[in-house]
C-alpha positions, 0 to 999 in steps of 0.5 A: 499500499502507498503512503497516504498524502495530505492536501497542502491546506491542511498545514496552514495552522500556526504550528506549521508556520516554522516549516512554511518558513523554511520551505519558503526559504528553500524554495527562494534560494533554489532560484538563485544561481548555484555559486550564490547557494554555495555561499549561503551554504557555508554558514549553515554548516557552522549553525548546524555543528553548533545546534546539533550537539547530540549529532556532533557528538556522534559524528565525532565518535564515529570518525574516531573510530573509523580513522584511528590514524587521524590525530586530533587536528585531522579529525576536527578538520574532517568533522568541521568539513562534514557539517559544511557538506551537511550545510550544502545538503540543505540547498541540494534538496531544493534542487532535487525538489524544484530544479528542472532537468536542464539545469540539473544536467549541466551540473553533472557527468556521468561514468559507466552508463553502459553498465546501466544499460547493461543491467536494464537490458536483462529485461528484469528489475534493477536494484541500484544501491548506494550509501547515505552520503550527504548528496542523499536527497540530490542523488536519486534526482540525477539518477533519474536523468538516466532511468525512472526510480522507485524505492522505499520511503520513509517519513519525516517527523516534520509533517508539511516538510515530509508532504513537500518532500514526497511531492518534490520526489514525485516529480521524478520517481516512480512509485514511493512505497513505505520502507516497511512495505517490502512485498510491494518493492518486490513487486515492482522489481518483478514488474521490470522497475528500477529501485533505489536502495541504501542498505548501508545504515545500522539495521536491527532485527531479523534481517541483520547481521554483524560485519566489519566496516572499518573494522569494527562490527556493525549491524549490516542489513541483509535485505539486498540479498533477499531481494535479488533471491526473490526477484532475479534483478540486476545488482548495480552499485552507484555512487554519487559525489560532490566534486570540483571540476578544473574551474573550481566550480562545484559539480556532481558525478554520477558513477554507475558501476559493473553490475554484481553478477555473482552476488552472494547468497550467504548472508555473512558474505553479502554483508561483508562484500557490501561494507567492503564496497561502502567503505572504499567509497567513503574513503573517496570523500570522507567528509561527505559520508553521513557520520551523524548516523549512528552506524554502530549502535549495535555496541551498547553505550558507544554513544552515550 
């Protein structure tokens, strides 16, 4: 069952005025040149770092665990750059929801389009899997320039912002289904849909297994191997990162890697393979990974 939505007039009460102000600011900034948006995003990194105290402590702990060879100065630099990256992600969300295809096409370059075509040529569904980087909202929007994407959907705690995000994603996405509705995801894959899936964050429950991430056992989602076994879909790693071009301009690179034709059937092997891939990606742009997430929350007391 797809997620039921509310009309926007349901959000006119004063309790939502703060959300309207935030959304209005994002919508206004979206029409500005990208250079201006980047300049406006810089102070937001500072603001987020000093207001999200709990998340800052989580990021500090994660960085210390994953980069034990870094000294205090290097860890602080990585933390500062991470929050700057988070500040940029606010403005990227506006681009994802409201920018037109022509504007975005000028901001992105693609590597490995032939790999996407190879995965789709099998005539079955394709799982494009990636990881939680700070480009998380813009990434599927850029991939949608090459194919229609469906995917699991997780509600936000702010209901109006949740509605605006859902509507923004619906402009370019296929169906969006509740992240717990795996049956609907399986049905879509069997019907040949392209599903965007991010299995890297800490996961508990029956579909979880301990696997090393940066040498530390982390609760890892095993749903991907189940989806592949149930649908026969192609498995395509993809990565979207922010980078600078030769002129120093901020651009985006979408990379489609070789399809994983021999994805492990054993949960432990599958989890180990995924975490190995994710770790390789993180090392390419460590400041862009989502360090504010409790990646090792299977270790009691770690984030206390």
